[in-house]
N, C-alpha and C positions, 0 to 999 in steps of 0.2 A: 784263436779260441773258436771252437766249433759251435755253431748254433744248434740248439736242441732240435731233433727231428720233429717234424709236424705230424699230425695224425695220419696214419696210413689209410689210404682209401682202398676199399675192396676191389679186387680185379674183376674182370668180366666173368670168369668161371665162378668166383664166389658169389657174385650177384645173381648169376643164373641159378645156382644151387639154392640160394636164399629164396628166389622167386618160386622155384619148384617146391621147396619146403612150405612156403606160405600157401601156394596153390593146393598142396596136399592137405594142409591143415584146414583150409576153407572147405575143401571137398568133404573131409571127414566131418566137419561141423555141420555141413548141409545134410549129410547122410544121417547123422545122429539126430538132428533136428526133425527130419522127416520120418525116419523109421523108429526113432525112440530108443534105439539100442546100438551099441558099437559092434559092428560086424568084424569078423576076423580079417577081411580084406582091408577095411578102413584102419584097423589097428596095425596091420602090416604096412600100409602106406605111411602112417605117421612114424612107425618104427624105422622104416628104411630112410625116410627123409631126415629124421633125427640122427640116425647113424651117419649119414653122408655129411651132414652139417658138423657133427662132432669130429669126424675124421679130418675134414678140411681144417677145422679150427685147431686141432691137435697138430696136424702137419705144418700149419703156418707157424706154430710156435716151437717146432722141434729144434733141439739144440740150444734153446734158451734156458738159462738156469732159473729155477724158481726163486722168487724173492722171499725172504723170511716174512712170515705172517705176523709174528709177535703177539702181543696181547689182544689185538683187535679180532683175532680169530677165536678167542676163548668163548664168546657168547654163541657163535655158530657151532663150535664143538660141543658146548653144553646142550644146545637144542638137538643136535644129532644124537648125542648120547641118550638124552631123555626119550626121543622118539624110538630109538633102537631098543632101549630098555622096556618101553611100553609094549612094543610089538613082541619082544621075547616073553614078557610076562603073560601076554594074551595067548601065546602058544601053549603055555603051561596051564592056564585057567580058562576053560571054555565059557565061563559066565561073564568074563570081561569082554567088552566090545573092542574090536580093532579100530584103527584110524579110518579105514574104509567103511566100517559099520557105522561109525559116527557121522561120516560124510554122506551116507546114503540118503537120509531125508532131505538134505540140502540139494542133492543132485538128482532127485527123483524126477523132476520135470526135464524133458529133453532140451528145452531152450537153456535152462540153467546149466545143464551138463555140457552143452555145446559152448556156452560162454566160458565156463570153467576150463574147458579144453583149450580154447583160444588164448585165454589168459596164461595158462600154464606154458603154452608154446611161446608166447610173447616174452614171458619172464626168462625162459630158457635162451631165446635169441638175444635178449638183452645181456644175459650173463656171458654169452660167448662174444659179444661185440662191444661191450662197455669200454669206455676209454680208460686207459691205464693212467695211474698217477705218474706225474713227471718226476724223474729223479732230481733230488736237490743237488745243486753244485757244491762241491767240497772245497 
């Protein structure tokens, strides 16, 4: 009887990329906090760092079959459909605010915007690195 595999530890390349991504995110947060706006260079830094992390996470899981989601994915699908529907409706009616229009007052202050950016990146990193549920023995 085989023992279940333990949690995989990230290799040195993954840790280096994660440090690079966190460094880029902190640099962007500092720029946004000081300048009060997101420059194209800062946006590019976050985009490149995010793309590298996403590619590495995807490559790490390549060849693995996706597990069935089942009913637990229905609430997420409903949220995604509602958000997509709202954005599509706002494209048709200029009087309705988009999600970004609704968030503008909350993110008007540079510190709040920087904190929201860091939280967004932290949630993304958690989604990529969260532990997987162990399969049940049959």
